[in-house]
N, C-alpha and C positions, 0 to 999 in steps of 0.2 A: 192249715197253710197260713204263713204270715204274709200279710199285705203291708208293704212299705209305702208310707207317704214321703218320707225323707230319711236319708242315712248319710253319716259322715265317717270315713275310715282313715286310718293312718298306718303306714308300714312300720313293722317292728323288726329291727335288725337282729334282736336276740332270738325271737321265735321264727324269724323268716316268714312272717305272715302279717295280715292286716288286723289291727285292733279297731273295734267300733268305738268312736268317740261320742256319737249321738245318733239316735234313730227315733222316728215317729212312725209306729206300726201297730197293727192289731192282728189277732188270730181270726181266721175265717175257715169254717169247715163246710159251708153250704155249697149248693150247685154252682157251676161256672159255665159260661158259654162265651164264645168269641163274639164280641160286639162288631157287627158288620153294619155299617150305615148305608143308607140309600145312595145310589149313583145316578140320581135324577128321576124324573117322573114323566109319564106320557099318557095320552088317551087316544082311543080309536073310535071311528064312526063308520056306519054302514054307508057305502057309496050308492046304494039303491040297486046294485047289480048282484047283491049277495056276497060281496067281498067287504072285509073290514080293512080300513086304511087309517094311517096315523092322522089324527086330527091336531094333536098338540104334543110337543116334547121339549124337554130341556136337558136331554141326555148328554149332548156335546158339551154343555157348560160344566158338567160334573166330571165327565170322563174323557173329554177330548174327542177328536175326530173318530176314533175307533169305537166310541160308545154310541150305539144306534138303537132306536126304538124298535120293538118287535110286537106285532099284534097277533093275538091268538084268534081262534074262530068264534070265540064267545064275546068278543069285544074287549077282552082284557088287553092290557099293554104294560110292558116293562122294558127297561133299558138293558142292553146286552151285557154290560160289564157289572162286576161286583167288586167290592173292596177286597184287596189282598191282605196278607197278615200284617201289613204295615198300615192298613186303613186307607190305602191309595186305590182309587177307582182305576180299573184297567191296569193296575200295577203288577210287577213281577216279583214282588217281595224283596227287591234289592235295596230299597231306600232304608230299610231298618235291619239289613243283614249285617252280621258281624264279619270279621276278616276271613272267617271260614266260609262265607257265602250263605249261611243259614240265617233266615229272618229271626230277629229278636234273640240271637244266641248270646249277644253281649260280648263276644270275643273281639279283642283288638290286638294290633301288632305291638310288641314290646320295643325297647330302644334299639334292638338289633334286628328289627323287622320280622321277628318270629311271631306268627299268629297264636295268640293265647299264651305266649311265652312269659317268662318271669325275669328276663334280663333287663333290668333297669339300673341306670347309673345312680349311685348314691351321691351324697354331697361332696365327696372327695374325688368323684369321677371314676369309681371302680364298679365293676359288675359283681354279681354274686360269687363268681369263682375267682375274684381278685384280678381279672383282666382289666386292662385300661382301654381296650377297644373290642370290637366284635370279632376281630381276627385272632383272638387269643393272646395278643401281645401284652407284655407287662412293662412297667416302668424300669429303666435301667438305673444304675447308680447315679447318673446325672439327671434323674427325674424326666427322662425323655421316653415317651411311650413308643415302644418298639425299638428303642435305641440299642446299640451294641456294646456300650461301655459296661465293663464288669470290674469288680474289685479284684486286684491281684492278691497274691498270697500274703502281702504285707498290709492289706486292708486299704490300699490306695485305689480310688476309682480311676479306672483306665490306666493304671500303673504298669510298669514293665517288669516288676519282680515276678519270678516264677520258681517252681520247684525244679531242682536239678536232679541228676540221676540218683542221688542219695536222699531224695525227698526233702532236702533242705530248702527253705525259702531264701532265695538269693537274688542278687542284682537289684535294679530299681533303686528304691530309697534305702535298701538295706546296705550293710557294709560287708555282706557275705559274698565271696567270689563264687560264681557258679562253676560247678564241675561238669565236665562232659565225658561221655564215653568215648574211648579211643577206638580205633578200628578193631581191636581185640575184644571189645565189650567191657573193658575195665573202666569203672567210673573214676575219673581223675587220672587215668593212665596217660602215658606219653607216646604210645605206639602210633605210628602214622603209616599210610600207604606210600611206599617208595615209588620212584619213577617206573619201576618194573611191574607195578601193580600188586606188590606183596606187602601185606601188613607187617610192619616191623622189619622189613627186609633191608639188606645192606645197600640197595641201589645198584647202579651200574658198576660192577666190579670186574667184569671180564674185559681184559685189555686186549685190543686188537693190534695188529702189526703196525698200523699207522699211529699208534699212541692214543687212540680214542678208547672210551670205555662203553660197553654195552651190557644189556641184561643177560643175553645168552649168546653163545659163540656164533650161532648161525646168523646173527645180525652184523657180524664183522664184514666189511666190504674190502675187497682186494682190488687195488688199482693195477690194471694190466695194459700193456701196449700191444696192439694188434697190427700186423702188417696189412697193407692195402685196405685199410679201413679208416674212415668211411669211404675213401676213394682209392683208386690204384696209385701206388707209389707214395701213399701217405701212411703215417704211423699214428693211429688214434689211441688215446687213453680211454679205457672203458672201466666201468664198475662191474666186479664179479662178486657173487656171494660165496659162502664157504662150500657150496655144492658145485662150484665152477659154472654157475649159470650167469650169463651176461645180462645184467640188470639195465643196460643202456639201450636195449632194443625192445620193440613192442611186438608181442605175440599176436597172431590172428589178424594182422593188418597187412593185406597183400596188395595194397595200392602201389603199383610200381612207379608212380609219378612223384611220390612224396618220400623224402628221406627224413625219417623221424628218429634216427639214432641220437643218443645223448653221448657226447664225447668231448675230448679236449685235444686240440692240435697245437703243436709248438713248432713255429717256423723261425729259422735263423735268418739273419740279414746277410746277404751275400757279400756286400762290401765290407761289413764288420768282420766276417769270417776270413776274407781275403787279407785284411790288415793283420789279424792275429796269427793266422796260420803261416803267413809269409814273413813273420818277424819284421814288419815294416818299421824301419828305424827313422826316427825323426831327428834331424839336425837343423838348428836354426842359428842364423846370425842375428844381429840386432835389427829391430824394425820398429816402425811407428805406424799404428793402425787406428783409424777412426771407426769404432764399432757402431756408433750411431750419432747422427747430428740431425735434429728435427727442428723445423721452424713452424710456429703456429700463429694463427690470426689472433689479434688482441681483442676482437669483439667489435671493432668499429663497423659502422654501417656502410652502405653504398657499394657499388661495384669497384673493383680494383683495376687501376690503369697504370701503365708504365712500371710494372713490377720488375725488380732487378735484385739479384742476390749474388754475393761474392764471399769466398772464404779464403783467407790467407794463412799460411803456416810459416812461422819464422822463429827465431830465437834471439830476439833483440833486447830482452829485459826492459821493455818499454815502461815508461813512467805510468803508474796507475792513474795519474791525474792528467793525462794527455787530453787535449781538446779534440773536437770533431775534425778540424782541419788537419791536425797532426796525425790523428789516427788514419784518416783517409789517405794521407801521404805514405803511410807505411804499407798500404795495400797495393804493391807494385805488380802490374800484370805480367811483367817480364821476369820477375825474380822470385816472388813468394806466393803468387796466387795459385791455389789448387782447385778452385771451383768458381765457375761463373755462369750464371743463367741470364741470357740477354733479356732486354726489356720486352714486355708483352702485356696485353690486356687480358683480364680475367674476370670471372663472375663475382657476385656478391659474396662476401665473407670467404673468398677463396684463400687457400694457403698452400705452399709447396709441400708441406709435410716433411717426411724424412728425405733429405737430399743426399746424404752419404751414409752408407750402411755397410759395415764389415769389410772395409777397404783398407788394405795395406798401402800406405802412401809412400813411405821411405824404407828402403832396404839398406842394410850395412852402413848405418850412419856413423859408426865408429871407424870406418875406413875413410880417412880424411881425403885420400887421393881419389877414391871412386864413389863417393856418396852420390846416390842418384834416386830418382823416383822409381817406384815399382813399375815394371813394363806393363803388367796387367792393368794397373790403374791408368796408365797413359793411354791405353787402347780403348778405354770405356767410351762409348758414344750413346747418348740418349737424346731423344727428340727434344729439341728446345733447350738442351743443356750443353755447355761447352766446358770441358775440363782443360784448363790452361796450365800446362806444366812444361818445363824445359827439360833438356837432357841431363843437366846437372842441377844440384840443389845446394848451392854454396851458402845459402842463407840459413840452413838448418844447423843447430848447435852440434857440431861433430864430436865434442868431448863431453856432452851432457852425461851426467852420472858416471864420470870416469872413475878410475881407481882412486879411492880415498887417500892412498899413500902417495899418489901423484896427481893432486888436484889440478884442474885447469887454471891457467893464469888469466884467462879471458872471462870476466864476469858475465858477459853476454851469453855464454854457454851454460849458465846456471838455470836457465828457464827455457821452456817450450811455450810459444805463444800462438794462440788461435784467434784470429780476428774475423768476425762475421758482419758483413754489410747487408742491410735489408732496406728496401725501398718499395713503396706502394702508394699511389696518389688516388684521390677521389676524382670524379669526373671533371670538375671545374676548379678544384683546389689542390695545392701542392702540400702533401703531408710531409712531416719531418722524416728524414732518413735516420736510421738507428744503426750504430755500430756497437757490438758487444765484444769485450776483450776477455778471453779465458786464458788461464795461465797454469802451467805445471812447473813446480820448482824441484830441484834435485833434493830438497829437504823434505819433500812430501813423505809423510810417515808410512805410506804404503809401499814406497820404493825401497830398494835394497842398496841405495847409493853409499851407505855407510859401511857396507860389507866389502871386504877385499875381493878383487876379481876372482882369485883362486877359490873362494868359498861360495861363489854364486853358481846357480844351476841353470841359467838360461831361462829363468822363469818369466812367462808372459803375465804381466801385471795389468789389471783393469783399474782405471782411475777415472773419476769424474772431475774434470778440470775446474778450477776455482774462477768464478766471475770476479774480475778485479776492477772493471770499469765499463760503464755504459754511457755513451754520448749520443746526442741527436743533432742533426743539422737543421737549418732553418726551413720553415714551410711558408705557405702563402695562401690567403683566403680564409674562409670560415672553418673549414675542416682541416686541422693541422696535426691531430694526434697521430703518432707513429702507429703503423698498421701491423707490424710484425715483431716477434720476439723469439729468441731461442728457447724452446721448451724442454729439450733433452739433448745432452751431449755426454758421450762416454768414449774413452780412448783405451788402447792397449799398447803396452810398451815392453819390448824385450831389451833390458839394459845390457851393457857390455859385460862379458864374463871372460874367463881365461881362454885365450886363443879364439874368441868368437869371430874375430876378423878373418880368420883363416877358413872358417866353415862356409861352404856354399849352401844357400837356402835349398832345402829338400824340394825337389820337383814333385809336385803332387799330381797324380793322375786325375782325370776328370771324375768328379763325384766324390773325391776324398778331401777332407778338410783338415786343417792344421790343428795341433793339440789345443785343448781348451779345458780349463779347470774352473770349478765354481765352489762357492761356499755351500756347505751342507744345509741349505734352507730351501723351503718349498718353492718360493717364487723364482729361483734360479735354475730349477731342474729343466725348464723348457729350453735352456740353452744347450742341453746335451742331446746329441744325435748319434746314430750308429756309425756314420761315416767319418767321425772325428778320430784322428790317430792318437792313441794313448802314448804319452811321453814318459818313458822309463826314467828319464833323468829327474822327474819330479817325485818319483815313488820311493826313492831310497835305494840302498844297495842290495836288498833281498831279492829283487826281481832282476833277472839278467836278460830274458827274452820275452816277447809278447806271447810266444807259443807256450810259455810256462803256465799260462792261465788255462786251466782245464775246462772242458765243456760241461754243461749241467743240463738237467731236465726238470723244468717246473711241473709239479703234480698238483692239480687243482682240487680244492675241496669247497663245495658249495652247500652250506648247511642252513638249517633253521635252528638257531640257538643251540648248536651242537647236536641236534637230533637228525632228522632225515637228510640224507645226501640227495640233492635234487638232480643229480646226474644218474639217478636210478628211477625206473618206473615201478609204481606200486599198484597192486590190485585196488579196484574201486572200494573205498571205505576203509582200507587198511593202512593208509599213510597217516603219520602222526602230525596232522596240522600242515601238510605240505600243499595247501590249496590257497588260492587268492581270496582276499588280499593278504599279503604276506611280506615279512621282512626277512631278507636272506643275508648271510655272511659269506664273503668270498675270501679265501686265503690260498697260499701256495706253500708246499713243502719242496725244498730244493734237493733233488736227488742226483746221485752220480749217474752219468751216462754209462750203461753197462756194455761190456764187450758183446753180450748176447742181444744187443739192440735189434739185430736183424732177425732174431728168432721170434716167431709168432707166439703171442701170449706171454711175453716177458713180464714178470711181476716186478714193479719198481718199489723197493723197500730199503735200499741202501742209501743213507744220507750222503750228501756231498761233503767230503772230509779233507781231500788232499788239495786244498786251494792255496792261494798266495795271500791269504788274509782278506779275500773278497767278502763283501756284504751284498745284500740284495734289496732292491726296491721293486715295487710294482704299482701300476696305476691302470685305471679303466678308461678306455677310449669311448666306449658306448655300451650302455647296460642292455640294450636290445637293438642290435643292428639287423632289423627284420628284413631289409632289402639287400643285405650283404654288400653295403656300399664300401666298407673298409675290408677289402678282400686280400690285400697284400701290403707290403711295406710302403709302396707309393701312397696307398690310401691312409696309412698311419701318419706319414709326414704331412699329407694334405690336411689332415684333421688336427694338426698341432695348433695351439693358440698362437695368434700372430703377435701378441704382446702381453704385458702383465694384466692389462684391463680385460683382454679376452680370456686370459687364464682364470681370473676371478669370476667372470661371467659363467664359464663352463663349470667351475667348481660349485658356484651358488645355484645355478639354474638346472644343470644337467647331472650334478653329482659325479662329475668326471674330472680327471687330472688331479685327483687327490692321491698323494703318494703315501703308501704304506711301506714300512721298513721292517725287515727281520733284525732282531736285536743281537744275533750272533752270526758268525760266519757260516754256520751250517743251516740256518733257518729251520732248526729242528726243536720245536717245543715252545718257541717264543715268537710265533708268527702273529703278525697283526692282521686284523680283519678289515675289509672294506664292506660296508653294509649298504643295502639298497632296498627300497620298498616297491613292490609290484602290486598294481591294482587289478590286473586282469590275468586270466589263466593262459596256458599255451606254452609252446617252446620259445625260449628266449636265447638270442645269440649275443653273448657277452664278448666284447673285444677288449683285450688288455695287452699290456707290455710288461715284461719282467726284464730287468737288467742288473748286472753285477757291477760293483764299483769298488775302488780302493781309496783309502785315505792317503794323501800325499805326505811327504816327509815334513812339510811345513806345519802339519797338525791342524790346519784350518780349512783345507780345500780337499776336493775329491775329483776323481776322474772316472768316467764310465768305461767299462771294459767290454762285456759281451751282452748282446741283446737278443730277446726272444719275443716274437709276436704270437699272442695266444688267442685262440678261438675256443670259448667254453659254451657248450650248449646244455641248457637245463630245461626241465619241464616243471611248470607250475600247475598243480592239479586244479580240478574244477570243484569248487565248493558247491553245496546244495543251492546256495543263493544264486549261483551262476548257471546252474543246469537249466536247460530249456524247459520252460513251463508255459502253461496256457494263460497265465497272468490273472490279474484280479478283475480286469474290466473287459474281458472278451477275447483274450488270447492274441494280442498283436505282437507279442514278443517271442514267438517261436518260429523256427524255420523248418526243421524236421519235426515230425510228430514226437513229442517229448519222450526221452529215454534218460536214465534207466528206470525211472518210476513211471512205467507205462500206464496211462489211464485206459480203461476199457473203451473200445470203439464200438458203439452200438450200431450194428448192421455190418461191421467188419470192413476190410479194404480189399479191393480187387487187384490181382497181379497185373491186370491190364489198365489200371488207373493211370492218369497223368502223373500222379505223385510217384508211384513206383517206377514208371518209365523214366521220369526226369532224374530220380536218384541214380539209376543205372547210367544215364547219359552223363551226368556231372562227374561221376566216378571214372567213367571211361575217358572223358576228355582230359582229366588230370590237370586242370588249371589251378594248381595249388602251389603256394610258396612252401619252402621247407618248414616254415613256422606255422602253417595252417593245420597243425595236428588235430586240433579240436574239431574243425570242420570235417576232416577226413574220417575221424573216428565216429562222429555223429552219423555221417552218411553210411559208413560200413555197418554200424549198428542198426540203422534204419532198414538197410537192405536185408539184414538177417533177423530182424525183429519178428518173432513168431507169436507175439502176444497180442496182436491187433485183431485177430479173428478173421474168419473167411467172409467174403462178401455175400450177403443174403439175396442180392438182387433187388429189384424195385419192390418196396414194401411200405405200407403205411404203419407208423408207430404212434400210438396215442399215449401210452403210459409205460414207464419202466420203474420197477422196484427191485432193490437189492437187499437180501436178507443175509444175516451172518450164519444161518443154518439152512440145511436143505430139507428140513422136515415139513416145511409149509408148501406141500405140492398143491396142484390145482384142485384135486379132490377135497383136500382139507379146506382150502379157501372157499370152495363152493358149498361146504357143509355137507358133503355126501360121502365123506371118507368111511362112514359106517354103513353106507347103503350100496356100495359098489359090488357087493356080493350078498347073496341071500343065505347060502349054506356053505360057502367056501369052495364050491365046485364051479360056480359061474363067476363072471367078471364083467361089470358094466362101468367102465371108466367114463369120465365126463365127455370123452370124444365120441362115445357111442350115441350118435344122434337119433338112431331108430329107437333106442331104449329111452333116452332122455329127450322125449318128443315134446315136452312142455304141456302135455295133457295128462296121459296116464302117469308118467313120471316126470317131475319137473324140479328145477332148482328153486331154492327159497327166493322170495322177492328181494330180501335184504341179506346179502352175504358179505363175508370178509373180502371177497374179490371185487364186489361191485361198488364198494364205498369209494368215492372220488378221492378222499384224502385219508391217509393212514391214521391220522389222529381221530377220525370218526369211528374207528373200530372199537368195539368193546373188549376185544381180546388184548389184554395188557402185554402178554408175552409176545404176541405178534408185533405190537407197536415197538417194544423195546429192542427187538432184533432187526428192525428195518432201519438201515443206515442211509438209504438213498431212495427218494421218490421223485421222479420227474414226470410231470404232466405236460406233454409237449405243446399243448395249446397255450400254456402260460409262459410265453417267451417274449423277449424284446427284440428279436431279430438276430441277436448275438448269443444270448445265454438263456438257459432254462433254469429257474431257481429250484432248489431242493425243498419240497414241501414237507419233508419228514422232520424238519427242524434241526437237522444236524449240520447245517452250514455248508453243505456241498454245492456244487454248481455244475451244470451241464453246459459245455461249450459247443455251439452249433458250428460244425465245420463241414466243408465239402471238398470235392476234388480240386487240387491245385498243383502247381509245378514248383520245383526247387530249381534255382538258377545260380550260376556263378560265371558271369560274362568273361572275366579275365583273371589272371593271377593277382593283379593288383586290387581287384574289387572283392568285397566280402561276399560270402554266400548269403543268398536272400530268398525270401518267399515271394512268388508273384502275387501282386495285389489282387488279381482277379481270382475269385473262388466261387465255384458252383455250389451255392448253398441250397439245402432242401427247402421246399415251400411248405407253408402252413395252410391247410384247408380250413375254410371258415365253417363248414357244416359240422365237423366233428373235432376240430382242433388237433388233428393228427399231423405229424410231419411225414 
């Protein structure tokens, strides 16, 4: 045996062992013994009674409190402890034990904590196997231990180059373009999956009757008109498939209180139809109309006192440089004043607004003998306003715009002059009065005064008069700025034409308006109404009678980028993106009204062709009139913009009153879309107007002819994100128990529960709007949902596990699956308590069933197939976390009521819920 006094070793990387650098040792073959030193000394003495007792000891000094002296019967004495293998008195051998616990073994933990191991980091930080740490990680190409960076195929660390389908290194820093396999599996091929899901397919090539293209013929929709649908005496447009199935109705929804049909209604305007069908002929003599005269506040402060306003109409060709006094003198109450508002006090920043609107002031001004004010205007009476007019109007220019071949010799008849007087004082100060002078001359470029009378058509011409002079009177005090100014003025004139003096003004019935034409620009369309009489004289010689204009039927199409028609219902999960949020396109095809219109199920597929050059426009009044506030033509007119500013607000804020135009007279193939974005699902009631119009012979203006009020009902489907769900934080966002992805209800639901009774009650009460389709469907599905399980009754539940297979029965989990029979003729399942009595036959103390957590099981197959584990005691009052590690969650729910107090209120869940209680002794629910 070699005895070492000293030794020095060094690790050798080549031999993977230690080399001896120096040693001081010698060989010894003699006897050996373990040197055990004393653990103290003691002596005993006779106490004279025959007993030996300790007389002296120092055992405790060597071995501690546990080292005690022991006397024998002969007077001998020794300490109770001896030295252990480490030479420690009363020791347990641990002070010199190696990492294996064996005294003097010399074993130590290596750099990775392995006892007696050989894993030590070298000078570059690597272990024997080349790992950079004890977890087996290696340095990546960026010299990061455990890093994920790798060299790409081009040798670039963390580069993006890769091998393509031909195993060529491409992309990244290379100049090679990567090839990809096409849908046919060809590397670098060009075949793609078409919209019909066919690799290399031609796409939608089957043409439907409506001009759309689909993948298969069965996808074609047919637009049909049904009598007495959706209501008696109505004719609703519905979608049908090629198998003649109505796609606009919902199957298996028997709630009689909710109309969930998807349809389009087209309603004519009675006044408009009366005008057209009765060939209402318009004849007009010359007239002068003020379409609008508006006075606005200039922004001065303080309350307005002694306000006064006057308007004079004359033809004096006044000097544009007239003074205030001269202008005031022209405004004679007895001869030319047409408006006067007496003095009154008003509030801060008050203004009169529009004081005259759409009023014909003078009739037959070319009849020199009988020129007079319009009787209707004379009879106007407004609170606080006095219209001062005489029986005759001798001051109006009777030969204004007369025949250019016989011009007037009186230059005062070359102009029409409007003078507006405005006054408003401060409380203690007299503000300046203001008079503004507006003028129309016969030389206005918009008038037809240069055209001979025989060539004029009795055209009503709209003109904005020119402001030629503004004068102010004196004021007094500190606040003298004039308070008011004319902010808007527009007039309409019918100039003399051949024999115009012989025509009597057409007497209009109540509710019918005189002809009106506009320029074909968006901001003038709001001047068109169904009660305006179309004037044939403006249209040219091709139209003889208003009854020549044939009726038409607008057929609606509401699509998603040309795909699903949203006036059809689709089975859950089979619609192509027809769920919210969604952008839809609305358009109309204009079809001929068929003779068979009264036949039920008429298919509308014949375009409107026999017209008089009509074109068509449409606009949306409301993209979702959920409360059906626009139910008829009165509602349409009430919803019209009041002015240009209101029009712009509706266009910008509501996406309404934006006019789409068909580009040809048939509206067949060149339809424009109006688009809208919906955030929420459900039935939407779109209200729109379609009207036909013609271009006048002047080539610059149009007249509206026939009007249709449209109701278009569509259904926006429910995306998964909108389906009722238990939510992320305890399920506050559900009303009915979620469907269609029904979660298992542990313990089931009773038919006598408050939940089921309240579902029946809400359905029976029928407090649903027609647009509450989603609520109605959810309740119907809840009532018929047979996936919730039967109620178990009162029961304590401590743990629930769900496995993907049924092979793990309780006998297997208890470890007795091989013990339930001895010879195949007998059977002792775990439920046989007389056999499994815990004494003669008993379950194992540790089984797969008794482990609290599934991860504690040693059966890896069992753990991998467990996708849910709920330990009921581990809850926060709202949820039970899934201890299987699969991220599921149990929602603690109890019996509750569903409620819908009224049609206008949403369906909701009562806040009070009878939640199950957790018992403290065993953690069960």
